[in-house]
C-alpha positions as CSV (number, residue, x, y, z in Angstrom):
1,M,21.5,-3.0,11.1
2,L,19.7,0.4,11.1
3,A,18.4,0.2,14.7
4,E,18.3,-2.1,17.7
5,T,14.5,-2.1,17.3
6,P,13.4,-3.0,13.8
7,R,11.7,-0.1,12.0
8,S,8.9,-0.4,9.6
9,I,9.2,1.3,6.3
10,L,6.6,1.6,3.5
11,I,8.0,1.8,-0.1
12,A,5.6,3.3,-2.6
13,E,7.2,2.8,-6.0
14,D,5.6,1.7,-9.3
15,E,8.8,0.4,-10.9
16,L,8.9,-3.2,-9.8
17,L,12.6,-3.7,-10.0
18,V,13.4,-0.5,-8.1
19,R,10.8,-1.4,-5.4
20,L,12.1,-4.9,-5.0
21,C,15.8,-3.8,-4.8
22,V,15.1,-1.1,-2.2
23,A,12.9,-3.4,-0.2
24,E,15.6,-6.1,-0.2
25,E,18.3,-3.7,0.9
26,L,16.2,-2.4,3.7
27,R,15.3,-5.9,4.9
28,N,18.9,-6.9,4.8
29,A,19.5,-3.8,7.0
30,G,17.1,-5.1,9.6
31,C,13.9,-3.2,8.7
32,F,10.4,-4.5,8.3
33,V,9.2,-3.4,4.8
34,Y,5.8,-2.9,3.3
35,E,5.5,-2.4,-0.4
36,A,2.9,-0.5,-2.5
37,Q,2.8,-0.1,-6.3
38,E,0.4,2.8,-6.2
39,A,-0.3,5.7,-3.8
40,I,-3.8,4.3,-3.1
41,D,-2.3,1.0,-2.0
42,A,0.2,3.0,0.2
43,I,-2.7,4.8,1.9
44,E,-4.3,1.5,2.8
45,V,-1.1,0.4,4.4
46,L,-0.7,3.7,6.3
47,E,-4.2,3.2,7.7
48,S,-3.7,-0.3,8.8
49,K,-0.1,-0.9,9.7
50,P,2.5,0.8,11.9
51,V,4.9,2.8,9.7
52,D,8.0,4.8,10.8
53,L,9.1,5.9,7.3
54,L,7.5,6.4,4.0
55,I,9.7,6.3,0.9
56,T,7.7,7.3,-2.1
57,D,8.4,7.9,-5.8
58,I,7.1,11.2,-6.9
59,R,5.7,10.1,-10.3
60,M,3.3,7.2,-9.9
61,P,0.2,6.0,-11.9
62,G,-3.3,6.6,-10.6
63,I,-5.1,9.7,-9.4
64,I,-2.7,10.3,-6.5
65,D,1.0,10.9,-7.2
66,G,3.9,10.7,-4.7
67,I,3.7,14.4,-3.7
68,E,0.0,14.1,-2.9
69,L,0.7,10.9,-1.0
70,A,3.4,12.7,1.0
71,R,1.1,15.6,1.7
72,R,-1.7,13.4,3.0
73,T,0.7,11.4,5.1
74,R,2.2,14.5,6.7
75,A,-1.3,15.9,7.4
76,K,-2.8,12.7,8.9
77,H,0.4,11.1,10.4
78,P,2.8,13.8,11.3
79,E,5.0,11.4,13.2
80,I,5.9,9.4,10.0
81,R,9.1,10.5,8.4
82,I,8.9,10.9,4.6
83,M,11.6,10.5,2.0
84,L,11.1,11.1,-1.8
85,L,12.7,9.0,-4.5
86,S,12.4,10.1,-8.1
87,G,14.1,10.5,-11.4
88,N,12.9,14.0,-11.7
89,V,13.0,16.3,-8.7
90,K,11.6,19.7,-9.3
91,R,8.7,20.6,-7.0
92,E,7.8,20.9,-3.4
93,T,10.5,18.6,-2.0
94,D,12.0,20.8,0.7
95,R,9.3,20.0,3.3
96,Y,10.2,16.3,3.6
97,D,12.9,14.4,5.4
98,G,15.0,13.4,2.5
99,I,15.2,13.1,-1.3
100,F,17.1,10.8,-3.6
101,T,17.4,11.0,-7.3
102,K,17.2,7.8,-9.4
103,P,19.3,5.9,-10.0
104,V,20.1,5.9,-6.3
105,R,23.2,4.2,-4.9
106,M,21.9,1.7,-2.3
107,S,24.6,2.6,0.2
108,D,23.5,6.3,0.0
109,L,19.9,5.4,0.5
110,I,20.6,3.2,3.5
111,A,22.7,5.9,5.1
112,G,19.9,8.4,4.5
113,V,17.3,6.1,6.0
114,K,19.5,5.5,9.0
115,K,20.0,9.3,9.5
116,V,16.3,10.1,9.2
117,L,15.2,7.3,11.6
118,Q,17.7,8.4,14.2
119,R,16.0,11.9,14.5
């Protein structure tokens, strides 16, 4: 279990299998998980649900990518932790709480999430 009090995590990931796998692991670790396939869907969740951590893919379909989603989240909700998940990490990633390169080992991701949520 990641914490005594369940934490809510939003996963913004367009790859269905990646999103489902990450969501399942986080639920098994005791988290409440919201899922979004595109950044615009994630913004809707961020505006309507309590979220402690955003995990977003960098490259996503639509007019808003993961970096822009992270920027908007940081500007509007500075209390939300942000972790990036991508197969190609090259730009503007140092201002967020964590980054994981795909394919990611689930045990590493869970350890990283635990560390970020304890801050």
